Backbone bond lengths (Angstrom), bond angles and torsions (degrees), N, CA, C in turn:
res aa  C-N    CA-C-N  psi(-1)  N-CA   C-N-CA  omega(-1)  CA-C   N-CA-C  phi
1 X - - - 1.457 - - 1.518 109.32 -
2 X 1.340 118.30 125.61 1.484 119.27 -175.21 1.516 111.06 -65.41
3 X 1.312 114.44 148.95 1.469 120.03 179.58 1.512 110.06 -74.93
4 X 1.316 115.75 147.08 1.458 121.52 178.77 1.530 110.35 -72.91
5 X 1.311 113.20 140.11 1.465 118.24 177.04 1.543 109.73 -74.77
6 X 1.322 114.88 142.17 1.464 119.40 176.28 1.537 110.58 -76.05
7 X 1.296 115.18 159.86 1.446 120.85 179.51 1.536 110.80 -69.13
8 X 1.318 116.47 127.16 1.466 121.06 -179.87 1.501 110.44 -77.74
9 X 1.304 118.79 123.54 1.441 121.62 178.12 1.523 111.13 -90.27
10 X 1.353 115.23 146.31 1.470 120.26 179.87 1.533 108.20 -79.69
11 X 1.314 116.56 115.32 1.453 122.40 -179.16 1.518 110.06 -122.10
12 X 1.291 118.34 97.22 1.483 120.38 -178.20 1.530 111.25 -62.65
13 X 1.314 115.61 140.64 1.463 120.56 176.22 1.528 109.47 -79.66
14 X 1.303 115.43 149.83 1.460 120.83 -174.75 1.534 112.65 -60.66
15 X 1.341 114.93 -55.64 1.478 118.34 -171.92 1.534 111.30 -69.69
16 X 1.305 117.62 -36.12 1.470 118.91 177.28 1.554 109.93 -63.47
17 X 1.318 116.51 -38.28 1.458 121.36 178.95 1.517 111.92 -68.81
18 X 1.359 115.01 -40.40 1.464 119.74 179.85 1.536 111.06 -62.11
19 X 1.335 116.85 -34.36 1.454 120.85 -179.49 1.528 110.97 -82.92
20 X 1.333 116.91 -43.93 1.450 121.39 -172.84 1.526 113.97 -73.81
21 X 1.325 117.37 -41.36 1.446 121.04 -173.94 1.521 113.32 -58.75
22 X 1.369 118.31 -52.96 1.483 117.43 178.24 1.516 112.91 -61.31
23 X 1.360 116.88 -37.81 1.457 119.15 178.99 1.517 111.74 -63.66
24 X 1.352 115.74 -40.86 1.458 120.11 179.16 1.520 111.62 -64.14
25 X 1.323 116.39 -43.87 1.480 120.69 178.82 1.526 110.47 -63.98
26 X 1.355 116.72 -40.12 1.456 120.53 179.21 1.508 112.08 -63.34
27 X 1.337 117.36 -43.36 1.462 121.94 179.07 1.515 111.37 -63.29
28 X 1.335 116.18 -42.85 1.479 119.21 175.80 1.507 110.91 -61.88
29 X 1.336 115.97 -41.03 1.472 120.15 179.83 1.514 111.75 -63.50
30 X 1.328 116.59 -40.52 1.475 120.40 179.54 1.524 110.73 -66.92
31 X 1.332 116.69 -38.22 1.465 120.61 177.83 1.515 110.48 -64.53
32 X 1.324 116.54 -43.37 1.479 120.93 -179.65 1.514 110.59 -66.34
33 X 1.318 116.84 -38.78 1.462 121.38 176.80 1.510 111.79 -60.40
34 X 1.342 115.83 -40.62 1.456 119.03 178.80 1.549 111.73 -69.24
35 X 1.306 116.31 -32.12 1.486 118.25 174.34 1.521 109.91 -63.94
36 X 1.332 115.99 -42.11 1.477 119.58 178.16 1.523 110.79 -64.53
37 X 1.333 116.58 -39.45 1.475 121.07 177.16 1.530 110.19 -64.44
38 X 1.323 116.66 -35.66 1.465 121.05 179.43 1.552 109.63 -61.96
39 X 1.320 115.71 -45.89 1.464 119.82 179.27 1.513 110.44 -63.79
40 X 1.352 116.35 -42.66 1.470 120.31 177.83 1.514 111.13 -60.53
41 X 1.348 117.36 -44.15 1.444 120.33 -177.83 1.533 111.56 -67.20
42 X 1.339 117.26 -36.46 1.468 120.26 175.02 1.499 111.46 -58.93
43 X 1.354 116.49 -44.86 1.454 121.13 -179.85 1.545 111.48 -65.18
44 X 1.335 114.72 -40.10 1.446 119.92 -179.65 1.526 111.29 -63.69
45 X 1.315 116.04 -45.91 1.481 121.09 179.02 1.508 109.60 -63.34
46 X 1.327 117.85 -43.00 1.468 121.23 -178.37 1.538 110.72 -63.54
47 X 1.330 117.02 -39.66 1.463 120.73 179.45 1.519 111.13 -67.37
48 X 1.311 116.19 -40.60 1.477 119.82 178.28 1.499 110.94 -63.17
49 X 1.333 115.97 -48.85 1.453 120.08 -177.39 1.540 111.23 -63.95
50 X 1.323 116.11 -37.83 1.464 119.58 178.89 1.523 111.47 -64.41
51 X 1.342 116.42 -44.67 1.473 120.18 179.44 1.507 111.38 -66.14
52 X 1.342 115.83 -43.82 1.450 119.95 -178.40 1.536 112.10 -66.65
53 X 1.317 116.12 -27.04 1.450 120.03 -179.05 1.500 115.48 -80.41
54 X 1.345 116.38 -8.01 1.460 119.76 178.79 1.529 110.44 -74.97
55 X 1.341 118.13 155.94 1.439 120.35 179.02 1.544 110.19 -62.65
56 X 1.336 117.87 150.01 1.467 121.38 176.92 1.531 110.49 -56.37
57 X 1.321 115.54 146.44 1.460 120.25 -179.51 1.525 109.54 -140.78
58 X 1.320 116.14 161.51 1.462 121.02 175.97 1.523 107.52 -72.13
59 X 1.324 117.45 139.29 1.459 120.68 179.37 1.516 108.08 -71.15
60 X 1.340 117.44 127.67 1.493 119.87 -176.48 1.530 111.28 -60.51
61 X 1.321 114.77 146.17 1.457 122.15 174.35 1.528 109.74 -81.34
62 X 1.301 116.77 -35.82 1.463 122.77 -179.58 1.511 109.72 -82.47
63 X 1.352 115.96 122.95 1.449 121.43 -179.09 1.526 113.02 -58.20
64 X 1.343 116.40 -30.05 1.453 120.23 -177.30 1.532 111.82 -67.83
65 X 1.335 116.96 -17.30 1.452 120.42 -178.37 1.528 112.12 -94.76
66 X 1.336 117.23 4.63 1.462 119.72 -176.50 1.548 112.61 -78.64
67 X 1.320 116.58 -15.42 1.446 120.11 178.16 1.531 108.83 -57.77
68 X 1.326 115.73 131.18 1.467 120.22 -178.97 1.517 114.13 88.13
69 X 1.349 117.28 -0.81 1.456 120.34 179.88 1.527 113.76 -94.22
70 X 1.306 118.04 -0.14 1.469 119.11 177.52 1.507 109.62 -65.31
71 X 1.320 117.93 121.40 1.475 126.37 -176.19 1.524 112.97 71.81
72 X 1.294 117.96 16.55 1.467 121.22 174.83 1.554 108.40 -85.03
73 X 1.292 117.24 136.38 1.447 121.25 176.27 1.544 109.04 -74.48
74 X 1.344 114.60 130.69 1.470 119.45 -173.36 1.528 109.84 -136.24
75 X 1.319 114.56 169.19 1.445 122.36 176.13 1.527 108.44 -136.68
76 X 1.328 116.58 136.04 1.456 122.09 178.80 1.524 109.57 -135.29
77 X 1.325 115.21 149.25 1.469 120.67 178.55 1.517 109.42 -124.14
78 X 1.329 116.25 141.97 1.444 122.08 -179.03 1.511 110.90 161.80
79 X 1.346 115.70 -151.19 1.453 118.63 -179.22 1.534 110.57 -135.57
80 X 1.332 115.70 148.85 1.463 121.40 179.33 1.522 109.78 -79.19
81 X 1.331 115.17 142.28 1.454 121.88 173.77 1.531 106.79 -101.82
82 X 1.353 114.52 79.30 1.471 120.44 -171.34 1.530 114.11 -63.27
83 X 1.340 116.81 -22.65 1.465 119.25 -178.98 1.532 112.75 -70.69
84 X 1.339 115.89 -9.04 1.481 119.78 -176.80 1.504 111.77 -119.38
85 X 1.333 118.38 38.05 1.456 122.20 -179.96 1.527 112.03 -64.64
86 X 1.321 115.56 146.01 1.460 123.03 171.65 1.522 107.77 -116.51
87 X 1.337 115.98 153.37 1.455 120.32 -178.31 1.524 111.03 -121.65
88 X 1.316 114.03 117.12 1.457 122.98 -176.59 1.521 108.54 -96.04
89 X 1.342 116.21 115.56 1.465 121.44 -172.21 1.533 111.39 -127.93
90 X 1.352 116.88 161.88 1.454 125.65 -25.77 1.530 108.42 -82.72
91 X 1.307 116.61 153.11 1.466 122.03 179.07 1.520 109.09 -133.10
92 X 1.330 115.90 141.45 1.466 121.17 -174.20 1.523 110.37 -113.80
93 X 1.326 115.71 139.07 1.469 121.36 177.00 1.513 107.70 -143.84
94 X 1.332 116.91 124.46 1.454 122.32 -178.85 1.543 111.86 52.93
95 X 1.311 116.42 37.63 1.455 120.75 176.69 1.514 114.24 80.84
96 X 1.328 117.66 2.59 1.464 121.57 -179.43 1.535 109.57 -108.89
97 X 1.324 114.42 138.52 1.467 120.88 -178.59 1.537 107.37 -87.63
98 X 1.308 115.65 135.11 1.441 120.46 176.18 1.502 109.11 -156.52
99 X 1.325 116.69 -138.49 1.468 120.56 -177.43 1.531 108.18 -152.47
100 X 1.307 114.67 165.41 1.474 120.84 174.55 1.536 108.61 -104.42
101 X 1.294 115.50 137.96 1.472 122.51 175.66 1.497 109.40 -91.50
102 X 1.316 117.50 118.79 1.451 123.20 179.24 1.532 108.63 -112.73
103 X 1.328 116.43 119.53 1.459 120.47 -172.38 1.521 111.27 -124.38
104 X 1.347 116.99 134.40 1.464 119.11 173.20 1.538 109.59 -63.41
105 X 1.314 115.25 142.51 1.460 121.71 -177.16 1.511 108.74 -126.94
106 X 1.341 115.58 115.38 1.445 121.92 -178.85 1.513 109.49 -86.52
107 X 1.335 114.55 106.93 1.474 119.21 -174.48 1.522 111.53 -72.71
108 X 1.290 114.14 148.50 1.487 120.32 178.91 1.520 110.09 -62.17
109 X 1.312 115.73 -35.03 1.489 120.80 178.20 1.500 107.08 -143.34
110 X 1.323 115.50 93.80 1.462 118.53 -179.46 1.526 110.89 145.11
111 X 1.303 116.09 173.43 1.465 121.39 -178.30 1.517 112.00 -72.78
112 X 1.322 115.89 163.90 1.478 121.90 177.43 1.529 108.11 -69.14
113 X 1.326 115.85 139.08 1.451 121.20 179.40 1.531 108.68 -133.01
114 X 1.332 116.84 146.39 1.460 120.48 176.23 1.523 109.92 -77.69
115 X 1.336 115.23 142.32 1.449 120.55 175.64 1.530 108.12 -124.98
116 X 1.328 115.93 118.53 1.479 120.92 171.71 1.521 107.20 -77.64
117 X 1.307 116.79 99.42 1.465 120.32 -172.59 1.513 113.41 -74.78
118 X 1.345 117.09 -19.27 1.465 120.11 177.26 1.498 113.15 125.10
119 X 1.333 115.39 -165.35 1.463 123.70 -169.15 1.523 112.16 -92.33
120 X 1.333 113.97 141.84 1.485 121.55 166.80 1.524 107.78 -136.08
121 X 1.354 117.77 151.21 1.467 118.41 174.94 1.517 110.87 -68.16
122 X 1.338 116.88 160.42 1.453 120.02 -178.63 1.532 111.11 -58.87
123 X 1.326 116.45 -31.29 1.479 119.22 179.37 1.528 112.80 -67.37
124 X 1.343 117.19 -14.50 1.474 121.09 -179.90 1.509 111.27 -108.61
125 X 1.331 117.07 23.18 1.468 119.92 179.27 1.544 110.05 -60.54
126 X 1.318 116.32 -47.54 1.468 120.77 -178.71 1.509 111.24 -65.42
127 X 1.338 118.54 129.69 1.490 119.88 179.76 1.515 113.69 -56.69
128 X 1.340 116.66 -28.31 1.465 120.01 -178.73 1.520 112.72 -65.74
129 X 1.335 117.75 -17.49 1.459 121.00 -179.64 1.538 112.25 -88.60
130 X 1.311 117.32 -5.55 1.453 122.01 179.89 1.540 110.76 -140.45
131 X 1.295 112.85 53.79 1.485 119.49 -176.51 1.513 112.13 -58.29
132 X 1.318 117.32 -37.81 1.471 119.55 -178.51 1.532 111.79 -62.91
133 X 1.303 116.81 -24.98 1.463 119.50 -179.26 1.510 113.48 -85.79
134 X 1.308 117.40 -8.30 1.471 121.03 -178.55 1.522 108.88 -88.58
135 X 1.305 115.04 68.91 1.456 121.16 -174.72 1.524 110.78 -63.84
136 X 1.332 114.89 138.69 1.469 121.09 -178.40 1.527 109.80 -111.61
137 X 1.317 114.49 164.83 1.456 120.55 176.85 1.531 111.45 78.55
138 X 1.314 114.34 -173.85 1.459 120.82 -178.60 1.499 112.47 -75.64
139 X 1.288 118.03 127.36 1.464 122.83 -179.93 1.526 108.60 -134.44
140 X 1.313 115.82 164.77 1.463 123.02 174.87 1.525 107.78 -112.76
141 X 1.324 114.41 129.62 1.474 120.44 179.55 1.530 108.85 -113.17
142 X 1.301 115.70 123.50 1.457 122.83 173.34 1.513 108.11 -100.78
143 X 1.322 117.26 130.36 1.463 119.45 -179.25 1.498 112.43 -165.13
144 X 1.321 114.75 -154.85 1.454 121.96 -178.34 1.539 108.81 -125.07
145 X 1.321 117.29 126.92 1.441 121.76 179.47 1.521 110.44 -76.27
146 X 1.342 114.52 139.40 1.439 120.04 176.18 1.514 109.77 -130.91
147 X 1.326 116.34 129.16 1.454 120.62 179.95 1.525 111.73 -102.74
148 X 1.327 117.28 -4.62 1.463 122.33 178.28 1.508 108.97 -138.28
149 X 1.336 115.81 149.78 1.459 122.49 175.22 1.531 108.21 -120.27
150 X 1.358 118.85 114.58 1.465 120.29 -174.42 1.529 113.21 -60.19
151 X 1.297 115.14 131.70 1.466 122.49 171.97 1.508 107.84 -163.71
152 X 1.326 114.98 158.13 1.478 119.77 179.76 1.525 108.97 -145.45
153 X 1.317 116.93 -168.21 1.452 121.24 -175.98 1.518 112.63 -66.49
154 X 1.328 117.08 -16.70 1.479 119.80 178.20 1.515 112.22 -90.20
155 X 1.341 118.60 -9.50 1.456 121.81 -179.85 1.528 109.10 -73.89
156 X 1.342 118.92 127.82 1.477 120.56 179.43 1.509 110.95 -60.34
157 X 1.319 115.32 158.81 1.464 120.94 177.31 1.514 109.92 -71.76
158 X 1.324 115.73 141.52 1.471 119.02 174.90 1.528 109.87 -66.84
159 X 1.326 115.98 147.61 1.464 121.61 177.78 1.537 107.14 -117.33
160 X 1.332 115.76 91.10 1.443 120.16 -176.22 1.529 111.64 -64.34
161 X 1.347 117.11 -36.67 1.462 120.38 -178.09 1.521 111.70 -62.08
162 X 1.344 116.78 -34.58 1.477 120.85 179.66 1.509 111.86 -94.58
163 X 1.341 117.11 1.30 1.458 123.21 -175.21 1.526 111.16 54.19
164 X 1.319 114.80 45.53 1.447 122.85 176.65 1.524 107.69 -115.79
165 X 1.315 116.65 112.82 1.467 121.68 -175.62 1.531 109.46 -121.55
166 X 1.317 115.16 126.56 1.460 119.65 -179.94 1.548 110.79 -94.12
167 X 1.278 116.44 -16.77 1.463 122.83 174.15 1.531 108.67 -153.57
168 X 1.301 116.79 156.94 1.453 121.35 -176.12 1.506 110.13 -80.82
169 X 1.312 115.46 108.08 1.464 123.71 176.62 1.507 106.84 -107.88
170 X 1.343 115.96 95.77 1.448 120.44 -172.33 1.530 113.89 -61.33
171 X 1.336 120.74 -45.65 1.457 120.54 178.49 1.520 111.67 -59.55
172 X 1.346 117.38 -44.19 1.466 120.70 -178.90 1.528 111.72 -66.73
173 X 1.307 116.47 -38.91 1.463 120.96 178.88 1.552 110.42 -67.37
174 X 1.314 115.89 -37.61 1.463 120.12 178.04 1.520 110.01 -62.81
175 X 1.347 117.00 -44.26 1.452 120.49 178.35 1.519 111.12 -62.79
176 X 1.343 115.91 -43.03 1.476 120.44 -177.42 1.510 110.65 -63.32
177 X 1.313 118.73 -40.31 1.467 122.44 -177.59 1.524 113.29 -87.99
178 X 1.340 116.16 -10.52 1.445 120.08 -178.60 1.515 113.79 67.07
179 X 1.322 116.10 38.98 1.447 121.59 -179.62 1.530 110.33 -133.38
180 X 1.295 116.62 168.20 1.470 121.63 176.03 1.525 107.49 -102.70
181 X 1.318 117.08 125.82 1.445 122.31 -176.19 1.531 111.44 -116.59
182 X 1.299 116.23 142.04 1.457 122.17 172.80 1.539 107.72 -68.35
183 X 1.353 118.85 142.57 1.473 121.18 -177.56 1.518 112.03 -77.30
184 X 1.306 116.58 59.50 1.474 123.07 178.46 1.529 106.38 -162.72
185 X 1.297 118.29 153.28 1.459 120.18 171.12 1.518 108.94 -134.12
186 X 1.313 115.18 161.59 1.466 121.61 -176.57 1.524 109.61 -118.54
187 X 1.323 116.48 127.35 1.449 120.53 173.29 1.530 107.20 -90.71
188 X 1.339 114.96 114.92 1.456 120.72 -174.10 1.527 111.27 -65.17
189 X 1.301 116.19 147.06 1.461 121.35 177.06 1.515 111.95 -75.35
190 X 1.317 116.69 175.92 1.453 121.78 -178.78 1.536 109.50 -66.54
191 X 1.348 115.35 144.91 1.449 121.43 177.65 1.521 111.09 -82.26
192 X 1.336 117.76 -178.96 1.465 120.17 -179.26 1.505 114.21 -63.79
193 X 1.349 116.81 -27.61 1.468 119.84 -179.48 1.524 109.79 -133.44
194 X 1.350 118.77 137.16 1.459 122.16 -179.76 1.524 112.11 -63.12
195 X 1.355 117.62 -18.89 1.445 120.62 -178.98 1.513 112.88 -85.58
196 X 1.335 117.46 -11.74 1.493 120.60 179.75 1.525 109.29 -68.54
197 X 1.310 115.73 141.58 1.458 121.48 177.86 1.522 109.67 -112.36
198 X 1.336 114.89 137.39 1.444 130.57 -5.50 1.541 112.79 -68.31
199 X 1.330 115.89 155.92 1.477 121.40 178.30 1.537 107.72 -88.35
200 X 1.290 116.40 109.44 1.478 120.53 -178.48 1.528 111.47 -86.75
201 X 1.331 114.54 -169.11 1.449 120.21 -179.99 1.517 114.32 70.49
202 X 1.348 115.25 36.09 1.469 119.69 -176.30 1.525 112.83 -96.46
203 X 1.320 117.36 8.14 1.467 120.11 -179.71 1.506 110.85 -66.96
204 X 1.317 117.08 133.86 1.462 122.71 177.21 1.524 109.00 -112.22
205 X 1.314 115.54 111.94 1.466 119.94 178.78 1.535 108.95 -86.80
206 X 1.325 116.51 -38.21 1.471 120.37 -177.87 1.533 108.97 -72.49
207 X 1.336 115.21 154.91 1.461 122.10 179.34 1.524 108.74 -133.88
208 X 1.316 115.43 144.44 1.474 118.01 170.67 1.528 108.80 -66.45
209 X 1.324 114.62 138.62 1.454 118.60 -178.69 1.535 107.84 -136.88
210 X 1.345 115.75 84.21 1.462 121.27 -177.39 1.530 111.75 -104.55
211 X 1.315 117.31 14.51 1.467 119.90 -172.54 1.530 112.77 -68.64
212 X 1.334 117.69 -30.40 1.463 119.00 177.48 1.512 109.85 -63.90
213 X 1.336 117.71 -44.71 1.431 121.68 178.27 1.506 112.40 -61.64
214 X 1.345 116.67 -41.08 1.467 120.53 177.95 1.520 110.37 -63.76
215 X 1.355 117.21 -42.84 1.472 120.88 179.87 1.511 111.31 -60.15
216 X 1.366 116.74 -46.07 1.434 122.22 179.80 1.550 109.86 -60.33
217 X 1.315 115.79 -40.66 1.471 120.20 -179.92 1.527 111.40 -61.60
218 X 1.339 116.18 -49.87 1.483 119.15 -178.71 1.516 111.31 -64.25
219 X 1.329 118.80 -41.62 1.448 120.89 179.31 1.539 110.28 -65.65
220 X 1.357 115.81 -38.48 1.477 118.89 179.03 1.519 110.97 -64.48
221 X 1.331 117.27 -38.14 1.469 121.02 178.04 1.534 109.75 -66.18
222 X 1.323 116.50 -38.89 1.485 119.61 176.68 1.519 110.61 -62.06
223 X 1.335 116.57 -43.79 1.480 119.97 179.21 1.522 110.67 -64.68
224 X 1.346 117.23 -40.81 1.448 121.26 179.81 1.542 110.90 -63.40
225 X 1.327 116.04 -40.73 1.468 119.99 177.86 1.521 110.25 -62.10
226 X 1.333 118.04 -41.55 1.468 121.79 -179.44 1.525 109.53 -62.68
227 X 1.346 116.69 -41.81 1.472 120.99 -178.97 1.535 108.73 -65.21
228 X 1.333 116.65 -45.62 1.462 119.86 -178.63 1.531 110.11 -62.85
229 X 1.311 115.91 -40.30 1.473 120.54 179.52 1.513 110.46 -61.04
230 X 1.338 117.30 -45.07 1.470 120.88 -179.92 1.512 111.25 -67.02
231 X 1.337 119.47 -43.50 1.451 123.08 -179.87 1.529 112.22 -64.03
232 X 1.329 115.31 -36.24 1.466 120.00 -179.22 1.532 109.36 -62.73
233 X 1.343 116.56 -45.35 1.462 118.79 -178.22 1.530 111.18 -74.07
234 X 1.300 117.36 -30.14 1.471 119.17 178.04 1.521 109.69 -65.19
235 X 1.315 117.37 -43.27 1.473 120.64 178.71 1.524 111.89 -63.53
236 X 1.332 115.87 -41.01 1.477 119.43 178.80 1.524 110.88 -60.77
237 X 1.320 116.52 -42.65 1.456 120.31 -178.60 1.540 111.69 -70.03
238 X 1.318 116.89 -36.69 1.445 119.44 177.47 1.522 111.99 -68.65
239 X 1.352 114.57 -26.18 1.441 118.02 178.66 1.506 113.84 -79.70
240 X 1.329 115.96 -0.19 1.463 119.94 175.66 1.518 113.49 83.72
241 X 1.360 116.91 13.68 1.455 120.02 179.78 1.480 110.27 -101.94
242 X 1.288 116.65 144.79 1.469 121.72 177.62 1.514 109.62 -83.10
243 X 1.336 117.64 119.43 1.453 120.06 -179.63 1.517 111.22 -55.70
244 X 1.327 114.47 130.02 1.440 119.14 179.68 1.511 112.74 83.10
245 X 1.350 117.85 -2.52 1.456 120.82 -179.91 1.495 112.06 -86.08
246 X 1.363 118.91 -176.73 1.454 122.26 -177.55 1.515 110.01 -73.00
């Protein structure tokens, strides 16, 4: 009568463990980081939508009252200082690459504030090519207040000398124009016609939120690595070799 086989114990090999363990921990860490990013993005979207959903208000004159005005719909009255335009590049509209015209706005009662007037094609960079859009006199601008301009380590540096700006840097723009600016800017609303230049109404309240998918991907890769690790050692043991042996 044949002898009974002893129970095979799981004995991880040294080098497989040295490689797999850090990778497994890293994958779990990336998945957890994406879960945290998901919660952060949910809060960010909720705050934007809440601010945008409030009734329009006059933009405060006092800087201390600007807290809570990010993405708040506002109205300002005054005149554009067209001689001090800034150009925010590159910006896309309807599949065409162009730029945004950012103009200082001297308020009738209050400090000067930047207004992102909207998109123009590269061919209309020069003010002389869009004379109709260079409105004069006192006007009222309805738009959305912004207290931050998104940028990160991958955003190119602004080139003040060439008037090429990749993000709105209010202190740098103030120095370049030789004026004092309020630490906020307004993204102008859409004009009466989509063909008018600049094309306003470019504010984006919605945000892409793919973090749940990323988290699932990282966790799935961690699970796949664990399965591969277990199958690898199972095959070694079935082949009669001692894990980690010669």
